[in-house]
GUGUTI-877300 format. One line per field, with one value per atom (N, C-alpha, C, CB): residue number from 1; residue in one letter; x, y, z. Coordinates in pm, 1 decimal. Glycine has a CB too. Layout:
BEGIN
n	(NUM, ...) .
res	(A, ...) .
X	(X, ...) .
Y	(Y, ...) .
Z	(Z, ...) .
//
This chain:
BEGIN
n	(1, 1, 1, 1, 2, 2, 2, 2, 3, 3, 3, 3, 4, 4, 4, 4, 5, 5, 5, 5, 6, 6, 6, 6, 7, 7, 7, 7, 8, 8, 8, 8, 9, 9, 9, 9, 10, 10, 10, 10, 11, 11, 11, 11, 12, 12, 12, 12, 13, 13, 13, 13, 14, 14, 14, 14, 15, 15, 15, 15, 16, 16, 16, 16, 17, 17, 17, 17, 18, 18, 18, 18, 19, 19, 19, 19, 20, 20, 20, 20, 21, 21, 21, 21, 22, 22, 22, 22, 23, 23, 23, 23, 24, 24, 24, 24, 25, 25, 25, 25, 26, 26, 26, 26, 27, 27, 27, 27, 28, 28, 28, 28, 29, 29, 29, 29, 30, 30, 30, 30, 31, 31, 31, 31, 32, 32, 32, 32, 33, 33, 33, 33, 34, 34, 34, 34, 35, 35, 35, 35, 36, 36, 36, 36, 37, 37, 37, 37, 38, 38, 38, 38, 39, 39, 39, 39, 40, 40, 40, 40, 41, 41, 41, 41, 42, 42, 42, 42, 43, 43, 43, 43, 44, 44, 44, 44, 45, 45, 45, 45, 46, 46, 46, 46, 47, 47, 47, 47, 48, 48, 48, 48, 49, 49, 49, 49, 50, 50, 50, 50, 51, 51, 51, 51, 52, 52, 52, 52, 53, 53, 53, 53, 54, 54, 54, 54, 55, 55, 55, 55, 56, 56, 56, 56, 57, 57, 57, 57, 58, 58, 58, 58, 59, 59, 59, 59, 60, 60, 60, 60, 61, 61, 61, 61, 62, 62, 62, 62, 63, 63, 63, 63, 64, 64, 64, 64, 65, 65, 65, 65, 66, 66, 66, 66, 67, 67, 67, 67, 68, 68, 68, 68, 69, 69, 69, 69, 70, 70, 70, 70, 71, 71, 71, 71, 72, 72, 72, 72, 73, 73, 73, 73, 74, 74, 74, 74, 75, 75, 75, 75, 76, 76, 76, 76, 77, 77, 77, 77, 78, 78, 78, 78, 79, 79, 79, 79, 80, 80, 80, 80, 81, 81, 81, 81, 82, 82, 82, 82, 83, 83, 83, 83, 84, 84, 84, 84, 85, 85, 85, 85, 86, 86, 86, 86, 87, 87, 87, 87, 88, 88, 88, 88, 89, 89, 89, 89, 90, 90, 90, 90, 91, 91, 91, 91, 92, 92, 92, 92, 93, 93, 93, 93, 94, 94, 94, 94, 95, 95, 95, 95, 96, 96, 96, 96, 97, 97, 97, 97, 98, 98, 98, 98, 99, 99, 99, 99, 100, 100, 100, 100, 101, 101, 101, 101, 102, 102, 102, 102, 103, 103, 103, 103, 104, 104, 104, 104) .
res	(X, X, X, X, X, X, X, X, X, X, X, X, X, X, X, X, X, X, X, X, X, X, X, X, X, X, X, X, X, X, X, X, X, X, X, X, X, X, X, X, X, X, X, X, X, X, X, X, X, X, X, X, X, X, X, X, X, X, X, X, X, X, X, X, X, X, X, X, X, X, X, X, X, X, X, X, X, X, X, X, X, X, X, X, X, X, X, X, X, X, X, X, X, X, X, X, X, X, X, X, X, X, X, X, X, X, X, X, X, X, X, X, X, X, X, X, X, X, X, X, X, X, X, X, X, X, X, X, X, X, X, X, X, X, X, X, X, X, X, X, X, X, X, X, X, X, X, X, X, X, X, X, X, X, X, X, X, X, X, X, X, X, X, X, X, X, X, X, X, X, X, X, X, X, X, X, X, X, X, X, X, X, X, X, X, X, X, X, X, X, X, X, X, X, X, X, X, X, X, X, X, X, X, X, X, X, X, X, X, X, X, X, X, X, X, X, X, X, X, X, X, X, X, X, X, X, X, X, X, X, X, X, X, X, X, X, X, X, X, X, X, X, X, X, X, X, X, X, X, X, X, X, X, X, X, X, X, X, X, X, X, X, X, X, X, X, X, X, X, X, X, X, X, X, X, X, X, X, X, X, X, X, X, X, X, X, X, X, X, X, X, X, X, X, X, X, X, X, X, X, X, X, X, X, X, X, X, X, X, X, X, X, X, X, X, X, X, X, X, X, X, X, X, X, X, X, X, X, X, X, X, X, X, X, X, X, X, X, X, X, X, X, X, X, X, X, X, X, X, X, X, X, X, X, X, X, X, X, X, X, X, X, X, X, X, X, X, X, X, X, X, X, X, X, X, X, X, X, X, X, X, X, X, X, X, X, X, X, X, X, X, X, X, X, X, X, X, X, X, X, X, X, X, X, X, X, X, X, X, X, X, X, X, X, X, X) .
X	(-4959.3, -5077.7, -5089.6, -5203.2, -5110.7, -5119.9, -5258.6, -5010.0, -5332.5, -5467.1, -5470.0, -5574.3, -5513.1, -5527.7, -5673.2, -5480.3, -5692.2, -5828.0, -5843.8, -5861.9, -5950.0, -5980.1, -6061.9, -6054.6, -6031.0, -6102.2, -6175.8, -6006.3, -6298.9, -6377.9, -6394.9, -6515.6, -6359.9, -6370.7, -6512.3, -6277.5, -6606.8, -6742.9, -6811.0, -6824.4, -6774.6, -6841.5, -6766.9, -6860.1, -6655.6, -6577.4, -6634.7, -6426.7, -6658.5, -6705.7, -6604.1, -6846.3, -6603.2, -6510.4, -6576.8, -6465.5, -6497.1, -6550.3, -6646.8, -6436.4, -6611.9, -6699.6, -6834.2, -6633.1, -6834.0, -6959.7, -7046.8, -6931.2, -6984.5, -7058.2, -7115.8, -6967.3, -7035.1, -7082.9, -7201.2, -6970.3, -7193.0, -7302.1, -7428.5, -7262.5, -7413.9, -7529.6, -7596.0, -7487.3, -7515.5, -7569.9, -7608.6, -7469.8, -7525.2, -7545.4, -7576.6, -7424.4, -7569.7, -7599.7, -7474.9, -7699.1, -7497.8, -7389.8, -7332.7, -7440.4, -7209.5, -7147.3, -7234.1, -7000.3, -7259.0, -7339.9, -7483.0, -7340.3, -7528.6, -7663.1, -7661.7, -7714.8, -7777.2, -7785.3, -7739.1, -7928.1, -7783.1, -7746.6, -7596.2, -7822.9, -7536.9, -7393.6, -7313.1, -7356.3, -7355.9, -7287.0, -7289.7, -7350.9, -7403.8, -7415.7, -7322.6, -7561.1, -7317.2, -7226.0, -7081.1, -7244.4, -7040.8, -6902.3, -6864.9, -6879.4, -6957.2, -6930.8, -6907.7, -7048.2, -6990.0, -6973.6, -6842.4, -7092.7, -6808.2, -6683.8, -6562.7, -6674.9, -6567.3, -6455.7, -6447.7, -6469.9, -6563.2, -6563.9, -6500.6, -6708.6, -6527.5, -6467.9, -6316.1, -6526.9, -6269.6, -6125.5, -6056.7, -6099.7, -6116.7, -6059.5, -6051.2, -6143.3, -6156.9, -6157.8, -6049.3, -6290.7, -6030.1, -5925.7, -5787.3, -5936.2, -5766.5, -5637.2, -5611.0, -5632.9, -5714.2, -5698.9, -5663.0, -5827.5, -5734.5, -5708.7, -5567.0, -5810.4, -5526.1, -5391.7, -5283.8, -5373.4, -5299.4, -5200.1, -5201.4, -5226.4, -5319.4, -5329.3, -5259.3, -5476.8, -5282.3, -5217.4, -5066.4, -5273.9, -5024.1, -4880.4, -4816.1, -4856.7, -4892.2, -4842.5, -4856.5, -4917.3, -4905.4, -4926.2, -5016.4, -4791.8, -5122.8, -5219.8, -5352.5, -5239.0, -5420.6, -5556.7, -5649.6, -5595.5, -5772.5, -5870.2, -5884.3, -6006.7, -5883.6, -5898.1, -5779.8, -5912.0, -5658.6, -5539.9, -5544.1, -5411.4, -5583.4, -5593.9, -5702.6, -5624.0, -5814.6, -5923.4, -5876.7, -6044.1, -5804.9, -5753.6, -5659.9, -5680.0, -5578.1, -5482.5, -5551.6, -5390.8, -5670.4, -5737.6, -5862.7, -5775.1, -5889.5, -6005.1, -6137.7, -6007.8, -6137.9, -6261.0, -6292.9, -6247.4, -6400.9, -6438.6, -6395.7, -6590.5, -6368.7, -6330.5, -6437.2, -6308.5, -6563.3, -6672.4, -6668.1, -6808.0, -6621.3, -6608.3, -6500.2, -6575.7, -6386.5, -6277.8, -6328.1, -6153.7, -6402.1, -6458.0, -6551.4, -6533.6, -6638.1, -6731.3, -6656.5, -6831.0, -6551.3, -6472.2, -6405.0, -6365.1, -6341.8, -6271.6, -6365.7, -6198.5, -6490.7, -6588.2, -6668.7, -6682.5, -6631.1, -6698.4, -6842.2, -6694.4, -6873.3, -7012.1, -7045.1, -7039.9, -6952.2, -6978.2, -6905.4, -6935.6, -6962.3, -6893.7, -6786.0, -6993.6, -6676.0, -6565.3, -6545.3, -6435.6, -6545.6, -6515.3, -6367.2, -6554.0, -6334.4, -6195.6, -6106.1, -6184.8, -6153.3, -6072.4, -6045.4, -6142.3, -6142.5, -6124.2, -6029.5, -6260.1, -6038.4, -5948.2, -5803.6, -5983.2, -5780.5, -5646.4, -5602.0, -5642.5, -5691.5, -5657.6, -5618.6, -5775.7, -5699.5, -5674.1, -5537.6, -5782.1, -5511.0, -5388.3, -5266.8, -5406.3, -5280.3, -5162.9, -5127.0, -5186.4, -5222.5, -5193.8, -5191.5, -5297.6, -5291.4, -5301.6, -5198.4, -5434.7, -5165.0, -5074.6, -4944.4, -5145.2, -4929.2, -4805.2, -4786.3, -4689.5, -4895.4, -4889.1, -4931.6, -4978.2, -4896.9, -4936.0, -5050.7, -4815.1, -5142.6, -5253.8, -5237.2, -5391.6, -5251.4, -5255.3, -5386.9, -5132.3, -5456.1, -5583.9, -5570.5, -5695.7, -5621.7, -5618.2, -5761.6, -5538.1, -5794.0, -5926.6, -5908.9, -5994.6, -5981.0, -5967.6, -6090.4, -5943.3) .
Y	(-12935.4, -12944.3, -12815.0, -12968.4, -12830.0, -12717.5, -12715.1, -12725.1, -12611.0, -12599.8, -12479.7, -12585.8, -12500.7, -12392.9, -12349.7, -12437.0, -12220.2, -12168.4, -12080.6, -12089.8, -12103.3, -12019.0, -11900.6, -12097.6, -11786.0, -11665.2, -11611.4, -11559.8, -11574.9, -11514.7, -11366.8, -11584.7, -11283.6, -11139.4, -11087.0, -11068.5, -11174.1, -11130.1, -11070.1, -11245.5, -11113.0, -11066.6, -10954.5, -11181.2, -10911.3, -10805.2, -10670.6, -10816.3, -10586.0, -10452.0, -10350.9, -10426.8, -10236.7, -10132.2, -10044.6, -10046.6, -9962.8, -9868.4, -9772.9, -9790.4, -9730.8, -9642.6, -9709.4, -9603.8, -9839.0, -9912.3, -9904.8, -10059.8, -9921.1, -9912.1, -9772.5, -9949.1, -9670.1, -9532.9, -9504.6, -9434.2, -9550.2, -9529.0, -9599.1, -9580.2, -9720.8, -9797.7, -9729.9, -9941.1, -9680.6, -9623.4, -9475.9, -9639.0, -9396.2, -9251.4, -9194.9, -9184.0, -9275.6, -9229.4, -9184.7, -9115.9, -9144.4, -9100.3, -8966.3, -9088.2, -8939.7, -8810.5, -8701.0, -8803.3, -8598.2, -8486.9, -8490.7, -8484.4, -8605.8, -8611.0, -8546.9, -8757.5, -8501.6, -8431.7, -8520.1, -8384.3, -8644.9, -8736.3, -8762.5, -8869.2, -8779.9, -8807.1, -8684.1, -8850.0, -8566.6, -8442.5, -8420.0, -8323.2, -8446.3, -8431.4, -8528.3, -8454.3, -8652.8, -8751.1, -8706.9, -8888.8, -8662.4, -8622.9, -8500.6, -8594.2, -8406.5, -8289.0, -8331.7, -8188.0, -8422.6, -8471.9, -8549.2, -8561.7, -8627.4, -8704.8, -8611.1, -8801.7, -8505.8, -8410.5, -8330.8, -8315.2, -8297.6, -8227.9, -8316.7, -8188.3, -8446.0, -8541.4, -8544.4, -8682.9, -8550.8, -8555.9, -8428.3, -8576.0, -8313.5, -8187.4, -8187.3, -8067.4, -8233.6, -8240.7, -8330.1, -8289.1, -8444.9, -8537.3, -8476.9, -8670.3, -8409.6, -8343.8, -8235.7, -8283.3, -8156.7, -8050.1, -8107.9, -7966.9, -8209.3, -8271.1, -8327.0, -8382.4, -8396.2, -8455.5, -8347.7, -8537.2, -8240.6, -8132.6, -8057.7, -8034.7, -8038.1, -7969.7, -8050.1, -7946.5, -8180.9, -8266.1, -8269.4, -8407.9, -8271.7, -8270.5, -8140.3, -8288.3, -8030.8, -7901.0, -7885.9, -7787.7, -7990.3, -7989.3, -7874.4, -7979.5, -7853.1, -7750.4, -7814.5, -7652.7, -7754.0, -7795.7, -7726.4, -7762.7, -7770.3, -7702.7, -7557.0, -7774.8, -7535.3, -7399.6, -7311.6, -7402.9, -7364.6, -7287.0, -7250.1, -7366.1, -7345.6, -7317.4, -7213.2, -7446.8, -7228.6, -7131.6, -6991.6, -7172.3, -6980.2, -6849.4, -6788.4, -6863.2, -6871.2, -6820.1, -6758.2, -6931.8, -6809.5, -6758.1, -6676.8, -6873.9, -6655.1, -6575.4, -6646.7, -6452.5, -6775.5, -6854.5, -6913.7, -6967.3, -6988.0, -7056.1, -7201.3, -7045.8, -7258.7, -7399.7, -7488.9, -7440.7, -7454.1, -7535.2, -7538.2, -7481.3, -7428.0, -7424.8, -7522.4, -7282.0, -7522.7, -7615.6, -7758.9, -7592.9, -7786.3, -7920.1, -7959.3, -7926.1, -7867.3, -7897.3, -7923.2, -7781.8, -7845.5, -7867.2, -8004.3, -7754.4, -8034.8, -8162.9, -8282.3, -8168.5, -8262.6, -8371.6, -8370.1, -8364.7, -8282.4, -8276.5, -8230.0, -8411.1, -8152.1, -8111.2, -7971.1, -8118.6, -7904.4, -7769.4, -7745.2, -7665.3, -7657.4, -7615.3, -7514.9, -7554.2, -7520.0, -7430.3, -7339.4, -7509.2, -7208.9, -7115.3, -7125.5, -6969.9, -7098.8, -7106.7, -7014.6, -7072.0, -6894.0, -6801.1, -6856.7, -6664.6, -6924.8, -6984.8, -7103.9, -7028.6, -7179.9, -7293.1, -7244.6, -7369.8, -7135.1, -7076.6, -7031.1, -6959.1, -6965.5, -6921.2, -7039.7, -6845.6, -7144.3, -7261.4, -7322.4, -7366.2, -7350.8, -7422.8, -7331.8, -7497.7, -7221.3, -7138.2, -7049.9, -7051.9, -6980.4, -6893.5, -6973.0, -6780.8, -7058.2, -7133.3, -7241.8, -7193.3, -7310.2, -7425.4, -7410.3, -7547.5, -7301.0, -7279.0, -7372.8, -7292.4, -7421.1, -7511.7, -7437.4, -7636.7, -7489.6, -7431.0, -7512.9, -7425.1, -7444.3, -7510.8, -7490.6, -7456.1, -7597.2, -7591.1, -7652.8, -7665.2, -7586.1, -7635.0, -7670.4, -7530.3, -7787.3, -7833.8, -7850.2, -7969.0, -7791.7, -7807.0, -7887.2, -7668.4, -7995.9, -8083.6, -8075.5, -8229.5) .
Z	(-16725.1, -16805.5, -16887.1, -16717.2, -17012.1, -17103.2, -17166.3, -17211.5, -17135.5, -17190.5, -17284.1, -17077.3, -17404.7, -17501.4, -17503.7, -17642.8, -17494.5, -17498.8, -17621.4, -17370.3, -17693.9, -17807.7, -17760.6, -17917.1, -17813.2, -17776.7, -17897.6, -17720.0, -17877.0, -17983.2, -17953.5, -17997.5, -18048.5, -18029.2, -18049.5, -18123.0, -18082.8, -18110.4, -17988.0, -18162.2, -17869.0, -17748.0, -17676.5, -17654.1, -17731.6, -17669.0, -17711.5, -17707.4, -17612.3, -17643.0, -17590.9, -17581.4, -17651.9, -17610.4, -17504.2, -17732.1, -17440.8, -17344.0, -17413.2, -17275.2, -17532.6, -17610.0, -17635.9, -17743.2, -17665.4, -17685.1, -17559.8, -17721.3, -17443.1, -17316.8, -17296.2, -17199.2, -17327.9, -17312.7, -17404.4, -17341.0, -17527.6, -17623.4, -17575.3, -17764.1, -17527.8, -17481.5, -17361.2, -17444.7, -17267.7, -17144.2, -17156.2, -17033.6, -17229.1, -17232.1, -17370.4, -17178.8, -17472.4, -17607.5, -17682.7, -17602.2, -17804.4, -17892.2, -17843.9, -18037.9, -17883.4, -17853.7, -17914.5, -17908.9, -17833.6, -17880.0, -17829.2, -18028.5, -17780.8, -17724.0, -17585.8, -17716.0, -17541.1, -17412.7, -17297.1, -17387.5, -17296.0, -17186.9, -17185.2, -17200.3, -17301.7, -17311.7, -17270.6, -17454.9, -17315.2, -17280.8, -17130.1, -17353.6, -17068.7, -16923.6, -16850.5, -16879.4, -16897.2, -16836.7, -16849.5, -16902.1, -16967.3, -16990.2, -16906.6, -17138.4, -16889.5, -16806.1, -16661.1, -16814.7, -16611.7, -16474.2, -16459.0, -16434.5, -16559.2, -16554.0, -16552.0, -16674.7, -16630.5, -16633.5, -16504.1, -16752.6, -16445.4, -16316.0, -16210.0, -16274.6, -16216.2, -16122.2, -16138.7, -16143.2, -16261.7, -16289.0, -16240.5, -16439.9, -16266.6, -16219.8, -16067.7, -16269.3, -16002.8, -15857.0, -15802.2, -15808.8, -15864.4, -15820.0, -15839.8, -15895.4, -15952.7, -15977.2, -15874.0, -16118.3, -15844.7, -15746.5, -15610.1, -15737.1, -15569.1, -15438.9, -15431.5, -15411.7, -15537.7, -15542.3, -15533.0, -15671.6, -15609.3, -15608.5, -15475.1, -15724.3, -15418.4, -15289.0, -15180.3, -15251.0, -15178.7, -15078.9, -15098.6, -15085.3, -15225.0, -15255.0, -15206.3, -15407.0, -15209.9, -15163.2, -15011.3, -15233.9, -14946.1, -14800.1, -14755.2, -14728.1, -14829.6, -14795.3, -14756.9, -14912.2, -14661.0, -14631.1, -14729.2, -14483.4, -14734.3, -14818.5, -14774.8, -14812.5, -14645.2, -14592.7, -14632.3, -14440.6, -14627.3, -14665.1, -14813.2, -14634.0, -14897.3, -15040.5, -15065.3, -15119.9, -14997.5, -15012.4, -14974.5, -14926.1, -14865.2, -14821.2, -14925.4, -14686.7, -14990.3, -15089.7, -15210.3, -15136.0, -15243.3, -15364.3, -15331.9, -15456.1, -15204.5, -15166.7, -15181.5, -15247.0, -15153.1, -15162.2, -15025.3, -15269.2, -15018.7, -14895.0, -14901.4, -14870.1, -14784.9, -14776.6, -14841.1, -14629.5, -14819.3, -14875.0, -15027.6, -14828.1, -15089.8, -15235.4, -15281.1, -15284.0, -15213.7, -15247.7, -15235.3, -15155.7, -15129.8, -15108.9, -15223.8, -14974.9, -15264.7, -15374.3, -15504.8, -15393.2, -15530.6, -15652.8, -15645.9, -15671.3, -15533.5, -15520.3, -15531.7, -15387.5, -15495.9, -15504.6, -15634.3, -15387.5, -15727.7, -15857.5, -15847.2, -15923.4, -15744.7, -15718.5, -15768.0, -15571.5, -15834.3, -15882.3, -16014.0, -15777.4, -16093.7, -16215.5, -16177.5, -16319.0, -16245.4, -16217.2, -16337.2, -16184.5, -16312.5, -16419.7, -16452.2, -16380.5, -16576.2, -16619.8, -16538.0, -16767.3, -16507.1, -16428.4, -16288.4, -16418.5, -16231.2, -16098.4, -16106.5, -16039.0, -16213.1, -16232.1, -16236.3, -16361.6, -16308.0, -16312.0, -16173.9, -16409.4, -16100.6, -15964.8, -15877.5, -15901.4, -15882.7, -15798.2, -15825.4, -15819.7, -15951.6, -15984.4, -15995.4, -16113.2, -16063.3, -16089.1, -15970.1, -16211.0, -15914.8, -15801.1, -15670.3, -15792.9, -15651.8, -15527.0, -15510.1, -15516.9, -15620.5, -15610.6, -15688.5, -15658.2, -15761.7, -15835.7, -15952.8, -15744.1, -16010.0, -16125.7, -16249.8, -16104.7, -16365.6, -16493.1, -16552.4, -16591.4, -16616.2, -16684.4, -16833.7, -16635.7, -16909.1, -17055.1, -17098.4, -17120.8, -17188.0, -17236.2, -17383.2, -17214.2, -17417.1, -17556.6, -17603.3, -17571.3, -17714.8, -17775.4, -17901.8, -17805.0, -17909.8, -18028.4, -18114.6, -17987.0) .
//
């Protein structure tokens, strides 16, 4: 049995459309706050993934960079802002990875 279905693109929305509807246009306070939290989450996930790949506990990584285990936990859970200097310490000194930053 062969059924052909017609698709109408009128009801398709993009991810950006959803973001605008929920958080507003780029540059608005609500949107900026959402994007900052989303990026903190991504950084935390990357840190956790790299730490596990290096077979380090949160405590071991914290000891390598002179921080507390609770700080590593907060970063991995996207619950704290990370200074650029600390980000470098975490990845480059703590995990032996290189960081490249792109500003668009």
